[in-house]
The first five atom37 places (N, CA, C, CB, O) and aatype in JSON, in Angstrom:
{
  "aatype": [12, 16, 9, 14, 5, 1, 11, 0, 5, 10, 11, 11, 10, 9, 3, 16, 19, 11, 3, 14, 0, 19, 10, 6, 1, 19, 0, 11, 19, 10, 6, 11, 14, 19, 1, 5, 15, 0, 12, 19, 11, 1, 0, 10, 11, 0, 6, 6, 3, 10, 11, 0, 7, 1, 19, 8, 15, 17, 3, 6, 19, 15, 0, 6, 12, 3, 5, 10, 9, 3, 15, 10, 18, 15, 0, 11, 11, 11, 0, 5, 16, 1, 16, 0, 1, 15, 11, 14, 15, 19],
  "atom_mask": [
    [1, 1, 1, 1, 1],
    [1, 1, 1, 1, 1],
    [1, 1, 1, 1, 1],
    [1, 1, 1, 1, 1],
    [1, 1, 1, 1, 1],
    [1, 1, 1, 1, 1],
    [1, 1, 1, 1, 1],
    [1, 1, 1, 1, 1],
    [1, 1, 1, 1, 1],
    [1, 1, 1, 1, 1],
    [1, 1, 1, 1, 1],
    [1, 1, 1, 1, 1],
    [1, 1, 1, 1, 1],
    [1, 1, 1, 1, 1],
    [1, 1, 1, 1, 1],
    [1, 1, 1, 1, 1],
    [1, 1, 1, 1, 1],
    [1, 1, 1, 1, 1],
    [1, 1, 1, 1, 1],
    [1, 1, 1, 1, 1],
    [1, 1, 1, 1, 1],
    [1, 1, 1, 1, 1],
    [1, 1, 1, 1, 1],
    [1, 1, 1, 1, 1],
    [1, 1, 1, 1, 1],
    [1, 1, 1, 1, 1],
    [1, 1, 1, 1, 1],
    [1, 1, 1, 1, 1],
    [1, 1, 1, 1, 1],
    [1, 1, 1, 1, 1],
    [1, 1, 1, 1, 1],
    [1, 1, 1, 1, 1],
    [1, 1, 1, 1, 1],
    [1, 1, 1, 1, 1],
    [1, 1, 1, 1, 1],
    [1, 1, 1, 1, 1],
    [1, 1, 1, 1, 1],
    [1, 1, 1, 1, 1],
    [1, 1, 1, 1, 1],
    [1, 1, 1, 1, 1],
    [1, 1, 1, 1, 1],
    [1, 1, 1, 1, 1],
    [1, 1, 1, 1, 1],
    [1, 1, 1, 1, 1],
    [1, 1, 1, 1, 1],
    [1, 1, 1, 1, 1],
    [1, 1, 1, 1, 1],
    [1, 1, 1, 1, 1],
    [1, 1, 1, 1, 1],
    [1, 1, 1, 1, 1],
    [1, 1, 1, 1, 1],
    [1, 1, 1, 1, 1],
    [1, 1, 1, 0, 1],
    [1, 1, 1, 1, 1],
    [1, 1, 1, 1, 1],
    [1, 1, 1, 1, 1],
    [1, 1, 1, 1, 1],
    [1, 1, 1, 1, 1],
    [1, 1, 1, 1, 1],
    [1, 1, 1, 1, 1],
    [1, 1, 1, 1, 1],
    [1, 1, 1, 1, 1],
    [1, 1, 1, 1, 1],
    [1, 1, 1, 1, 1],
    [1, 1, 1, 1, 1],
    [1, 1, 1, 1, 1],
    [1, 1, 1, 1, 1],
    [1, 1, 1, 1, 1],
    [1, 1, 1, 1, 1],
    [1, 1, 1, 1, 1],
    [1, 1, 1, 1, 1],
    [1, 1, 1, 1, 1],
    [1, 1, 1, 1, 1],
    [1, 1, 1, 1, 1],
    [1, 1, 1, 1, 1],
    [1, 1, 1, 1, 1],
    [1, 1, 1, 1, 1],
    [1, 1, 1, 1, 1],
    [1, 1, 1, 1, 1],
    [1, 1, 1, 1, 1],
    [1, 1, 1, 1, 1],
    [1, 1, 1, 1, 1],
    [1, 1, 1, 1, 1],
    [1, 1, 1, 1, 1],
    [1, 1, 1, 1, 1],
    [1, 1, 1, 1, 1],
    [1, 1, 1, 1, 1],
    [1, 1, 1, 1, 1],
    [1, 1, 1, 1, 1],
    [1, 1, 1, 1, 1]
  ],
  "atom_positions": [
    [[2.84, -25.51, 3.22], [1.23, -26.35, 2.47], [0.91, -24.8, 1.51], [-0.66, -26.92, 4.17], [0.45, -23.68, 1.71]],
    [[1.71, -25.9, -0.01], [1.12, -25.49, -0.98], [-0.94, -25.04, -1.06], [1.67, -26.64, -1.84], [-1.84, -25.37, -0.29]],
    [[-0.96, -24.38, -2.06], [-2.59, -23.58, -1.84], [-3.21, -24.92, -2.9], [-2.84, -21.32, -2.71], [-4.15, -24.61, -3.64]],
    [[-2.66, -26.48, -2.94], [-3.66, -27.44, -3.73], [-3.45, -28.1, -2.44], [-3.33, -28.28, -5.37], [-4.37, -28.7, -1.88]],
    [[-2.58, -28.03, -2.09], [-1.97, -29.05, -0.74], [-3.76, -28.88, 0.76], [0.38, -27.78, 0.21], [-4.45, -29.53, 1.54]],
    [[-3.48, -27.23, 0.08], [-4.52, -26.65, 1.56], [-6.05, -27.05, 1.11], [-4.49, -24.51, 1.88], [-6.85, -27.59, 1.87]],
    [[-6.35, -26.66, -0.42], [-8.04, -27.19, -1.04], [-7.54, -28.1, -0.49], [-8.79, -27.35, -2.74], [-7.4, -28.09, 0.73]],
    [[-7.08, -29.27, -1.37], [-7.09, -30.8, -1.13], [-7.94, -31.26, 0.38], [-5.37, -31.32, -1.06], [-9.0, -31.89, 0.37]],
    [[-7.08, -30.71, 1.93], [-7.4, -30.26, 3.21], [-9.27, -29.84, 3.16], [-6.26, -28.84, 3.55], [-10.32, -30.22, 3.66]],
    [[-8.85, -29.01, 2.37], [-10.63, -28.22, 3.51], [-11.18, -28.79, 2.63], [-11.31, -26.19, 3.79], [-12.26, -28.31, 2.97]],
    [[-11.6, -29.75, 1.29], [-12.28, -30.61, 1.39], [-12.15, -30.99, 1.35], [-12.78, -30.88, 1.24], [-12.04, -31.24, 0.15]],
    [[-11.91, -31.72, 1.89], [-11.62, -33.09, 3.03], [-12.88, -32.68, 4.24], [-9.53, -33.03, 3.96], [-14.01, -33.0, 4.59]],
    [[-11.82, -31.78, 4.55], [-12.95, -31.53, 5.51], [-14.26, -31.12, 5.58], [-12.65, -30.93, 6.1], [-15.07, -31.66, 6.33]],
    [[-14.62, -29.94, 4.64], [-15.86, -30.32, 4.47], [-16.83, -32.13, 4.04], [-15.96, -29.34, 3.5], [-17.88, -32.71, 4.31]],
    [[-15.67, -32.33, 3.31], [-16.88, -34.18, 2.76], [-17.41, -34.51, 4.27], [-15.54, -36.28, 1.98], [-18.53, -35.03, 4.18]],
    [[-16.97, -34.38, 5.64], [-16.48, -34.99, 6.45], [-17.94, -34.28, 7.32], [-14.77, -34.78, 6.76], [-18.6, -34.91, 8.14]],
    [[-18.18, -33.06, 6.94], [-19.04, -32.17, 7.58], [-21.27, -32.22, 7.2], [-18.14, -30.62, 6.97], [-22.1, -31.96, 6.33]],
    [[-21.1, -32.96, 9.14], [-23.48, -32.98, 8.26], [-24.48, -32.25, 8.66], [-24.67, -34.45, 8.58], [-25.7, -32.35, 8.5]],
    [[-23.58, -31.27, 9.36], [-24.47, -30.43, 9.74], [-24.87, -28.85, 8.54], [-23.82, -30.11, 11.23], [-24.12, -27.87, 8.45]],
    [[-25.85, -28.98, 7.97], [-26.24, -28.5, 6.49], [-26.48, -26.3, 7.64], [-28.55, -29.89, 5.44], [-27.13, -25.38, 7.15]],
    [[-26.02, -26.25, 8.5], [-26.05, -25.25, 9.28], [-24.35, -24.94, 9.09], [-26.73, -25.62, 10.83], [-23.55, -24.1, 8.67]],
    [[-24.44, -25.84, 9.52], [-22.3, -25.47, 9.43], [-21.78, -25.07, 7.48], [-20.98, -27.88, 10.03], [-20.8, -24.33, 7.39]],
    [[-22.47, -25.56, 6.02], [-22.15, -25.92, 5.63], [-23.01, -24.82, 4.59], [-21.98, -27.11, 5.95], [-22.73, -24.83, 3.39]],
    [[-23.95, -23.98, 5.05], [-24.17, -22.84, 5.22], [-23.65, -21.37, 4.82], [-24.16, -22.98, 6.05], [-23.77, -20.42, 4.05]],
    [[-22.82, -22.03, 6.19], [-22.11, -21.05, 7.17], [-20.61, -21.08, 6.2], [-21.98, -21.74, 9.13], [-20.16, -20.05, 5.7]],
    [[-20.06, -22.2, 6.08], [-19.42, -22.09, 4.59], [-19.59, -21.43, 3.27], [-19.45, -23.02, 4.2], [-18.89, -20.48, 2.91]],
    [[-20.72, -22.07, 2.45], [-20.94, -21.12, 1.47], [-21.01, -19.51, 1.58], [-22.0, -21.5, 1.03], [-20.32, -18.75, 0.9]],
    [[-21.97, -19.08, 2.55], [-21.69, -17.75, 2.62], [-20.34, -17.09, 2.7], [-22.3, -17.4, 3.55], [-20.3, -15.88, 2.46]],
    [[-19.32, -17.67, 2.98], [-18.48, -17.48, 3.1], [-16.86, -17.46, 1.89], [-18.75, -18.08, 3.99], [-15.78, -16.9, 1.71]],
    [[-17.75, -18.51, 1.37], [-16.85, -19.11, 0.37], [-17.2, -18.22, -0.65], [-17.02, -20.66, 0.01], [-16.39, -17.86, -1.49]],
    [[-18.93, -17.66, -0.6], [-19.87, -17.03, -2.54], [-19.48, -15.24, -1.86], [-22.89, -17.56, -2.89], [-19.36, -14.18, -2.47]],
    [[-19.39, -15.45, -0.89], [-19.03, -13.62, -0.13], [-17.88, -12.94, -1.09], [-18.12, -13.66, 1.9], [-16.75, -13.42, -1.12]],
    [[-18.25, -11.77, -1.87], [-16.83, -11.07, -2.11], [-15.99, -10.89, -1.0], [-16.95, -9.73, -2.66], [-16.21, -10.63, 0.18]],
    [[-15.03, -11.07, -1.62], [-13.83, -10.18, -0.69], [-13.16, -9.37, -0.76], [-13.03, -10.54, -0.34], [-12.48, -8.98, -1.72]],
    [[-13.32, -8.76, 0.93], [-13.7, -6.62, 0.53], [-12.15, -6.45, 0.96], [-15.32, -5.23, 2.04], [-12.03, -6.34, 2.18]],
    [[-10.99, -6.4, 0.26], [-9.8, -5.86, 0.95], [-9.96, -3.55, 1.36], [-8.22, -6.46, -0.53], [-10.62, -2.6, 0.92]],
    [[-8.76, -3.82, 2.52], [-8.77, -2.31, 2.71], [-7.69, -1.56, 1.87], [-8.55, -1.96, 4.22], [-6.71, -2.14, 1.41]],
    [[-7.94, -0.29, 1.72], [-7.12, 0.45, 1.46], [-5.62, 0.12, 1.17], [-7.29, 1.14, 2.29], [-4.87, 0.19, 0.19]],
    [[-5.49, -0.52, 3.35], [-4.0, -0.61, 3.12], [-3.47, -2.0, 2.92], [-3.25, 0.0, 4.27], [-2.26, -2.24, 2.84]],
    [[-4.57, -3.05, 2.84], [-4.12, -3.67, 2.44], [-3.96, -3.89, 0.77], [-4.5, -4.29, 3.11], [-3.54, -4.92, 0.23]],
    [[-4.32, -2.92, 0.23], [-4.09, -3.42, -1.31], [-3.09, -2.6, -1.57], [-5.31, -3.27, -2.45], [-2.48, -3.0, -2.57]],
    [[-2.35, -0.99, -0.81], [-1.75, -1.16, -0.72], [0.15, -1.93, -1.3], [-2.54, -1.13, -0.28], [1.05, -1.87, -2.13]],
    [[-0.44, -2.69, 0.18], [0.53, -3.58, 0.58], [0.54, -4.25, -0.25], [0.49, -4.2, 1.64], [1.71, -4.18, -0.63]],
    [[0.0, -5.01, -0.96], [-0.28, -6.44, -2.01], [0.35, -5.18, -3.34], [-2.65, -7.33, -2.21], [1.07, -5.93, -3.99]],
    [[0.44, -4.24, -3.81], [0.48, -3.27, -4.87], [2.75, -3.33, -4.66], [-0.8, -1.29, -4.31], [3.71, -3.35, -5.42]],
    [[2.46, -3.34, -2.96], [3.66, -2.85, -2.38], [4.64, -3.83, -3.09], [3.67, -2.86, -0.7], [5.47, -3.5, -3.94]],
    [[4.36, -5.45, -2.48], [4.3, -6.38, -3.17], [5.09, -6.66, -4.57], [3.19, -6.39, -3.25], [6.19, -7.1, -4.92]],
    [[3.72, -6.07, -5.29], [4.25, -6.46, -6.28], [5.33, -5.65, -7.3], [3.27, -6.79, -6.79], [5.87, -6.17, -8.27]],
    [[5.54, -4.1, -6.8], [6.83, -3.52, -7.17], [7.91, -3.75, -7.08], [6.99, -2.76, -6.88], [8.65, -3.45, -8.02]],
    [[8.41, -4.35, -5.95], [9.17, -5.53, -5.74], [9.79, -6.21, -5.86], [9.09, -5.98, -5.68], [11.01, -6.25, -5.7]],
    [[8.72, -7.25, -6.37], [8.93, -8.21, -7.09], [9.21, -7.7, -8.57], [7.86, -9.09, -6.92], [9.98, -8.26, -9.34]],
    [[8.65, -6.85, -8.77], [8.9, -6.54, -10.33], [10.22, -4.75, -10.45], [6.73, -6.14, -11.18], [10.46, -4.06, -11.44]],
    [[10.61, -4.65, -9.37], [12.12, -4.0, -9.63], [11.96, -3.03, -9.7], [0.0, 0.0, 0.0], [12.81, -2.28, -10.19]],
    [[10.38, -2.47, -9.08], [10.1, -0.96, -9.2], [10.79, -0.38, -7.97], [8.45, -0.57, -9.23], [10.21, 0.57, -7.44]],
    [[11.82, -0.76, -7.5], [11.96, 0.52, -5.91], [13.22, 1.19, -5.61], [11.76, -0.26, -4.27], [14.02, 0.47, -6.22]],
    [[13.94, 2.16, -5.04], [14.63, 2.66, -4.86], [15.61, 2.54, -3.67], [14.13, 3.39, -5.07], [15.53, 2.34, -2.46]],
    [[16.63, 2.77, -4.64], [17.38, 2.73, -2.84], [17.55, 3.26, -1.99], [18.28, 2.61, -2.5], [16.82, 4.25, -1.98]],
    [[18.13, 3.21, -1.19], [18.11, 4.35, 0.49], [18.74, 5.87, 0.29], [19.37, 3.58, 1.98], [18.76, 6.89, 0.98]],
    [[19.22, 5.51, -0.98], [20.41, 6.86, -1.06], [19.7, 8.55, -2.07], [22.17, 5.99, -2.28], [19.61, 9.78, -1.98]],
    [[19.25, 6.8, -3.4], [18.16, 7.62, -4.38], [17.01, 8.47, -3.32], [17.18, 6.29, -5.52], [16.86, 9.68, -3.47]],
    [[16.25, 7.74, -2.3], [15.07, 8.78, -1.3], [16.29, 10.13, -1.07], [14.39, 7.78, 0.81], [16.22, 11.22, -1.63]],
    [[17.39, 9.68, -0.09], [17.3, 10.51, 0.41], [17.96, 11.86, -0.81], [17.87, 10.12, 1.74], [17.34, 12.86, -1.17]],
    [[18.99, 11.55, -1.1], [18.94, 12.38, -2.46], [17.94, 14.13, -3.29], [18.47, 11.15, -3.21], [18.13, 15.27, -3.72]],
    [[16.71, 12.85, -2.96], [15.33, 13.26, -3.87], [14.82, 14.61, -2.55], [13.8, 11.43, -4.15], [14.35, 15.75, -2.52]],
    [[15.16, 13.8, -1.84], [14.83, 14.39, -0.59], [15.7, 15.06, -0.49], [14.64, 13.72, 0.5], [15.81, 15.7, -1.54]],
    [[16.7, 15.41, 0.47], [17.89, 16.74, -0.34], [17.5, 17.38, -0.92], [18.91, 16.56, -1.23], [17.3, 18.48, -0.39]],
    [[17.05, 17.23, -2.59], [16.78, 18.68, -3.64], [15.52, 18.96, -3.47], [16.98, 18.56, -5.35], [15.06, 19.58, -4.43]],
    [[14.55, 18.71, -2.37], [12.79, 19.3, -2.42], [13.33, 20.14, -1.43], [11.12, 18.17, -1.93], [13.26, 21.37, -1.47]],
    [[14.04, 19.27, -0.24], [14.07, 20.81, 1.11], [15.77, 21.73, 0.61], [14.33, 19.84, 3.65], [16.03, 22.76, 1.24]],
    [[16.17, 21.54, 0.17], [16.42, 23.2, -0.61], [15.93, 23.23, -1.56], [17.75, 23.77, -1.02], [15.84, 24.38, -1.99]],
    [[15.53, 22.52, -2.16], [14.32, 24.15, -3.15], [13.05, 24.55, -2.09], [13.07, 23.38, -5.19], [12.74, 25.63, -1.58]],
    [[12.83, 24.05, -2.05], [12.01, 25.08, -0.77], [12.0, 25.48, -0.22], [11.51, 25.17, -0.16], [10.95, 25.88, 0.28]],
    [[13.52, 25.87, 0.37], [13.97, 26.56, 1.41], [14.75, 28.3, 1.11], [14.99, 25.46, 2.01], [15.09, 29.3, 1.75]],
    [[14.69, 27.68, -0.61], [15.47, 28.68, -1.48], [14.7, 29.34, -2.82], [16.77, 27.89, -1.99], [15.0, 30.12, -3.72]],
    [[13.09, 28.26, -2.26], [11.2, 29.41, -2.95], [11.53, 30.24, -1.47], [8.62, 28.12, -3.02], [11.54, 31.46, -1.36]],
    [[11.78, 29.34, -0.46], [11.23, 30.59, 0.62], [11.98, 32.06, 0.4], [11.61, 30.1, 2.37], [11.5, 33.15, 0.08]],
    [[13.48, 31.64, 0.72], [14.38, 32.92, 0.68], [14.4, 33.7, -0.52], [15.77, 32.61, 0.9], [14.96, 34.79, -0.57]],
    [[13.6, 33.02, -1.83], [13.06, 33.71, -3.16], [11.79, 34.99, -2.47], [12.18, 32.22, -4.39], [11.89, 36.21, -2.48]],
    [[11.01, 34.37, -2.1], [10.25, 35.07, -1.62], [10.03, 35.91, -0.55], [9.74, 34.62, -1.66], [8.91, 36.43, -0.48]],
    [[11.23, 36.26, 0.69], [11.18, 36.9, 1.24], [11.82, 38.07, 0.84], [11.34, 36.43, 2.05], [11.37, 39.2, 1.03]],
    [[13.19, 37.73, 0.09], [14.05, 39.46, -1.11], [12.6, 39.96, -1.6], [15.47, 38.91, -3.26], [12.05, 40.9, -1.03]],
    [[11.99, 39.26, -2.71], [10.66, 39.72, -2.97], [10.05, 40.59, -2.11], [9.88, 38.76, -3.07], [10.42, 41.76, -2.21]],
    [[9.27, 40.36, -1.34], [8.56, 41.13, 0.0], [9.35, 41.61, -0.16], [8.19, 40.75, 1.4], [9.25, 42.47, -1.04]],
    [[10.49, 41.5, 0.43], [11.77, 42.72, 1.42], [11.97, 43.92, -0.11], [14.18, 41.51, 2.05], [12.16, 45.12, 0.11]],
    [[11.9, 43.47, -1.38], [12.2, 44.73, -2.19], [10.54, 45.12, -2.2], [13.08, 44.45, -3.91], [10.36, 45.9, -1.27]],
    [[9.28, 44.85, -2.93], [8.69, 45.04, -2.95], [8.28, 46.78, -2.07], [8.45, 43.88, -2.89], [7.97, 47.84, -2.61]],
    [[8.49, 46.41, -0.19], [8.1, 47.36, 0.85], [9.01, 48.38, 0.07], [8.43, 46.97, 2.61], [10.18, 48.19, -0.25]],
    [[8.21, 49.55, -0.2], [8.12, 51.18, -0.34], [9.34, 50.84, 1.01], [6.16, 52.33, -0.02], [9.36, 49.7, 1.49]],
    [[10.54, 52.17, 1.66], [10.97, 51.97, 2.2], [10.71, 53.67, 2.78], [11.94, 51.17, 1.8], [10.81, 54.53, 1.91]],
    [[10.43, 54.06, 4.04], [10.66, 55.55, 4.29], [11.9, 56.72, 4.98], [9.68, 55.69, 4.97], [11.67, 57.93, 4.98]]
  ]
}
């Protein structure tokens, strides 16, 4: 069902309502600003990114992670080497 079709369906339903309390509830729901959780916002942004082609292949992500891990381990080794060199020998 398309959005215009759904709107038309809802308008017909609202036209049949005779209870003012029900109409008041509907009005409150429709007038209340929609609040989106952080998770929903992220999901919507992700969908926009997908549609716009702002994506990375699994191979690209894997290569980036490999480089990051390699750089972390090489930095750790360099720090250990510097520490070992700076200690005075007894």
